[in-house]
N, C-alpha and C positions, 0 to 999 in steps of 0.2 A: 667763795661767795658768788652770788648771782652775777651774771654779766649784764643784767638789766639795770640801767641807770635810774637812780631815784626810786627804787622799788624795795624798801626795807621791810615791808610787812610780810607776814606769813598767812597762808590760808590752809584750811583743812579741806581736801577734796574727798567727798563721799560719793564713790562711783557705783552706780547700778545696783544698789542693795534693794532690788525690786522683787516682789513675790515670785515672778516667773523666772528670775535669774537665780535666786538663792534658795528656792523651795527645796531642792535636793542637793544643796551644796555641802561639801565636807565641813563638819564641825560648825554648822550653821549658827546654832544658838550662842556658842562661845564667841564666835567672830562678831555676830551682831551685838552682843553685850559689850565687847571691846570697842566697837564703833560708837555705841551709845555713850560709853565713858569718854571717848575722844571728843564727841560732839559737846558733851557737858563741860569738859575742861576747856575746850576752845572758846565756847561762849563765855565762860567765867573769866577768861583772860582777854576778852574783847577781840578775839581772832575770828576773822570771817570764815564761816562754814559755807562752802559751795557744794550744792547738791547737783550731781550729774545723773541724768535719767535717759536711758536708751529707749528709742521708739522704732527699732528695726525688727524685721522678721515677725515673730509671734507676739512681740511686745507692742500691741496696738494701743495708742493713746486712750486714756480714760477707761481701760479695762482693768480687771483685778490683777492679772499678771504684770501689768505696767506699773501699778502703784508701788510706792516704797513700802517695805515691811512695816507692820503696825508698831513695832518697837521703836522705830525712828520717826520722829515728827519734825518736819521742816517748819521753821518760823517764816511768816510772810515776808519779813525783811531780808531773809537769807536768799542769795541768788540761786536760781534754778537754771541749769543749762541742759537743753535737750540735744541729744546726739543720735546719729545714725551709723557711726563708724566706731571702730575700736578706740582710736585715739580721740579723747574728749576735746581736743583742740580742732580737729578736722571738721570743717563745715558748721562750726558753732560760734557763739559769741564769747567763749571762755576767755580768750586772750583779752578782749575788751573789758570783760568783767574784772579780771585780775588787774589789768593796767589801771582801771578807774579807781581801784582800791590801793594802789601802790604795792601790789604783791609781787615779790620776787622769789619767795621760798614756799614750796608746797609740801604738805604732809599728806600722804596718799593712803586711802583705805577703801575697801569695797570688794567688788567682784567684776568679772571673773579674772583670777590670777593670770591665766595663760592667754587672755585676750585683752580686755580693756585696761586692766591694771598695767601689764607690760607695755602696751601701746602708748598709754598716756604718760607713763614714766619716761619712755624714750622721747616722746613728743615734747615733754617739758624740758628735758635736758637739751635737746636740739634747739629749742627756742630760747635758751639762756637762763632757765630757772634752776635753782637748787631744788632737788626732789628727794624727799625721804619717804621710804616705804615703811609702813607700820607692819612689822613682821608677823604679828599675831592678829592682824585685823584685815586680812584679805583671804579669799577662799575661791574655790572652783568646784565644779561638779565632777563626777567620776566619768571620764571618757575613755576608760581602759578598753571598752568594747570596740573602740575605733583605733586602737593601737597606741593611745597616749599612755604615759606613765600614770601611776596612781595619783590621786589628788595630793596626798602627803608628799610625794616626790616632786610634783609640780611646784607646790608651795615652797618646799625646802630649797629646790634649785633656784627658784626666783629670788628667794631671800639671799642665797649664797652669791649669785652673780650681781645682785643690786648692792649688796654690802660692799663689794669691791669695785663698783662702777666708778669711772672717773671721766672728766671732761675738762678742758682748759677753762679755768676761772669759775667753775661750778662745782658744787658738792652734791654727792649722792649718798646713799647708805641706807641702813635699816635701823630700826629701833623698836623695842617692844612697847606696847601700850603704856605700861607702868612707867616707862622712862621718857615718854614724850614730854618735852618742855615747850609750852606755848608762852612765849614772852609777851608781855603787854605791848600793845601797839605804840610806836614812838609818838611822842607829843608833837603836835603840829603837822603831822603827815597825813 
């Protein structure tokens, strides 16, 4: 369980599912559909959905590439965290957002697997969070031209090592979209 005191709640982190990030991503439509399912299920269970949006490099604020994909619509009451680094905790108010909602467990989905997903997962565990990666709800683009493994291999390898990741007093692991269980928020918290 989380090492964060008095943080019994769960949040779904939806990381960088922006037009300019997932436009050419591996299995884009299936992954986005899985993320939409997770968002709906989190909302139904009263679980906070935190939207993370990158604004570095070519992702200039308020441009079409910077916008979230049209299949995913953030509600006004749902937190939006703007970031400029791979780890969504670095240089952002993500920790304050989560602390203010009593969150100690994160369910993570989005893009890109080999950048922001991995960095945020490690950042979460290092900060005391339990962190679960949704194995079929993250993706990356094909970077084989630069010497990277295929997207399928990057995703499979990330799922493999996160499934077996451990840290004292914290839990990690992977789960498929169909098996994610969002418990209702504890009363009075």
